C-alpha positions in Angstrom: -16.7 0.3 7.5 -13.7 -0.9 9.4 -10.4 -0.9 7.5 -10.0 -4.6 8.0 -13.1 -5.6 6.2 -12.6 -2.9 3.6 -9.0 -3.8 2.8 -9.9 -7.5 2.4 -12.8 -6.6 0.2 -10.4 -4.9 -2.2 -9.0 -8.3 -3.1 -11.5 -11.0 -2.1 -15.1 -11.2 -3.1 -17.6 -11.2 -0.3 -18.5 -14.8 -0.6 -14.9 -16.2 -0.8 -13.5 -14.9 2.5 -11.7 -18.1 3.4 -9.1 -16.6 5.7 -9.3 -13.3 7.6 -5.6 -12.5 7.2 -4.0 -11.3 3.9 -0.4 -10.5 3.1 0.7 -7.9 0.5 4.2 -7.6 -0.8 4.9 -4.0 -1.8 7.3 -2.2 -4.1 7.5 1.6 -4.4 9.3 4.2 -6.5 9.2 7.9 -5.9 8.3 9.9 -8.9 10.5 12.9 -9.4 9.9 15.8 -11.9 12.0 19.0 -12.1 13.5 18.4 -8.6 10.0 17.9 -7.1 8.3 14.9 -5.6 5.1 14.4 -7.6 4.0 11.0 -6.4 4.9 7.3 -6.0 4.6 4.4 -8.3 3.4 1.3 -6.3 3.1 -2.4 -6.9 1.1 -4.6 -4.5 1.4 -8.4 -4.9 -1.3 -10.4 -3.1 -0.7 -13.7 -1.3 -2.0 -16.8 -3.1 -5.3 -17.2 -1.3 -6.3 -13.6 -2.0 -5.0 -13.8 -5.5 -6.9 -16.9 -6.4 -10.2 -15.2 -5.3 -9.5 -12.2 -7.5 -8.4 -14.3 -10.5 -11.6 -16.3 -10.2 -13.7 -13.1 -10.3 -11.7 -11.9 -13.3 -12.3 -15.1 -15.2 -16.1 -14.7 -14.5 -16.0 -11.3 -16.1 -17.0 -12.0 -19.7 -16.1 -8.7 -21.3 -13.2 -6.3 -21.2 -15.6 -3.7 -19.8 -16.6 -6.0 -16.9 -13.0 -6.7 -16.1 -12.2 -3.0 -16.1 -15.1 -2.3 -13.8 -13.7 -4.8 -11.3 -10.4 -3.0 -11.4 -12.0 0.4 -11.2 -13.9 -0.7 -8.1 -10.7 -1.9 -6.4 -8.9 1.3 -7.1 -11.9 3.3 -5.9 -11.7 1.5 -2.6 -8.0 2.1 -2.3 -8.4 5.8 -3.1 -11.2 6.1 -0.5 -8.7 5.0 2.1 -6.0 7.4 0.9 -4.1 4.6 -0.7 -3.4 3.2 2.9 -0.4 5.5 2.7 0.7 8.3 5.0 3.2 10.9 3.7 4.7 13.7 5.8 7.2 16.5 5.1 10.0 17.9 7.3 7.5 19.9 9.4 5.4 16.8 9.9 2.6 18.2 7.6 0.5 15.5 6.1 0.7 15.6 2.3 -2.5 14.9 0.4 -2.9 12.7 -2.7 -4.8 13.2 -5.8 -8.0 11.2 -5.9 -7.2 10.1 -9.4 -4.6 7.3 -9.6 -2.7 6.9 -12.9 -1.4 4.0 -14.9 -3.2 1.4 -12.9 -3.7 -2.2 -13.9 -3.3 -5.9 -12.9 -0.6 -8.5 -13.6 -0.8 -12.2 -12.9 2.5 -13.7 -11.9 2.2 -17.5 -11.5 -0.4 -18.0 -8.8 -0.2 -14.4 -7.5 -1.9 -11.2 -8.6 -0.2 -7.8 -8.6 -1.9 -4.5 -8.7 0.2 -1.6 -10.0 -0.7 2.1 -9.9 0.8 5.6 -9.7 -0.2 7.8 -6.7 0.0 11.4 -7.7 0.3 14.0 -5.0 -2.3 16.7 -4.9 0.5 19.3 -5.1 4.1 18.7 -6.0 6.6 19.0 -3.2 10.0 20.7 -3.5 12.8 18.3 -2.6 15.5 20.9 -1.7 16.2 21.0 2.1 13.2 18.8 2.8 12.6 15.4 4.3 9.7 13.1 3.6 8.5 10.0 5.4 6.0 7.5 3.9 4.3 4.6 5.6 1.8 2.2 4.0 -0.3 0.0 6.2 -3.6 -1.4 7.2 -4.3 0.3 10.5 -5.7 -2.8 12.2 -2.8 -5.0 11.1 -5.2 -7.7 9.9 -3.5 -7.3 6.6 0.3 -7.2 6.6 1.7 -4.8 4.0 5.4 -5.1 3.8 8.5 -4.5 1.7 10.3 -7.8 1.5 13.8 -6.2 1.2 15.4 -2.8 0.9 15.6 -3.2 -2.9 11.8 -3.2 -3.0 12.1 0.6 -2.8 13.7 2.1 -5.8 15.5 5.4 -5.1 17.3 5.6 -8.4 15.2 8.6 -9.6 16.3 10.8 -6.7 18.7 13.7 -7.6 22.2 13.8 -6.2 21.2 16.1 -3.3 18.8 13.5 -2.0 19.1 10.1 -0.4 16.6 7.5 0.5 16.3 4.6 3.0 13.9 2.1 4.3 13.6 1.9 8.1 12.3 -1.3 9.8 9.9 -0.9 12.7 11.1 -1.6 16.3 8.1 -3.3 17.8 8.0 -4.1 21.5 7.8 -7.8 22.3 4.6 -7.3 24.3 2.9 -5.7 21.2 4.2 -8.5 19.0 2.7 -11.1 21.5 -0.6 -9.2 21.6 -0.8 -9.1 17.8 0.0 -12.8 17.4 -2.6 -13.7 20.0 -5.5 -12.2 18.2 -8.1 -14.7 17.1 -8.1 -15.0 13.3 -11.9 -15.0 13.3 -12.3 -11.8 15.2 -12.4 -8.3 13.9 -9.7 -6.3 15.5 -11.0 -3.0 16.8 -7.5 -1.7 17.6 -6.7 0.8 14.9 -3.3 1.6 16.4 -1.5 -1.7 15.6 -0.8 -1.2 11.9 1.4 1.9 12.3 3.5 0.1 14.9 4.5 -2.7 12.4 4.8 -0.4 9.4 8.1 0.2 7.7 9.0 3.7 6.8 10.5 5.2 3.6 12.6 8.2 4.3 13.7 10.7 1.5 16.1 13.3 2.8 17.4 16.1 0.6 20.0 18.9 1.1 
């Protein structure tokens, strides 16, 4: 299954796909324990059209167990795509995640729905003299996953020997024009677009 259809299916039931584009406003916090990076706490807020579809489905669920199953299905899809997140260390080694997210749930904020969850690393990473980069994106760029501002990434848990920053992408005008020209009804087969538009979290430690 293409990432496009899979990512949208996380939030929109199959019969309610009213618009092929979705927008996710993200927040992220690194989880630090004993001077080690152990994971990230994430919040994803859906745009109103996507939110309304999910809220409708949640209302159709009559029992707590049915609602929990809907949430579990969403998280299962997110996990199967490695949380749409790509983490690398100083040597550019890809860091794996645990397939078991923690503390996940749903909040409704006005007309928008927010998923929240913790992404544990498969193995904790030493912070000392290391650098980490994290990007979260839909590889086809049918879904825009963005941090609205630098404050959307909370680095307050980092120890004094570390600093964090959010880097904006520098996208060539031709690439921007190409992306904006894509027909909204077509399935984009170009899996290279998402990373070009992805913001990057950097954690650098002495």
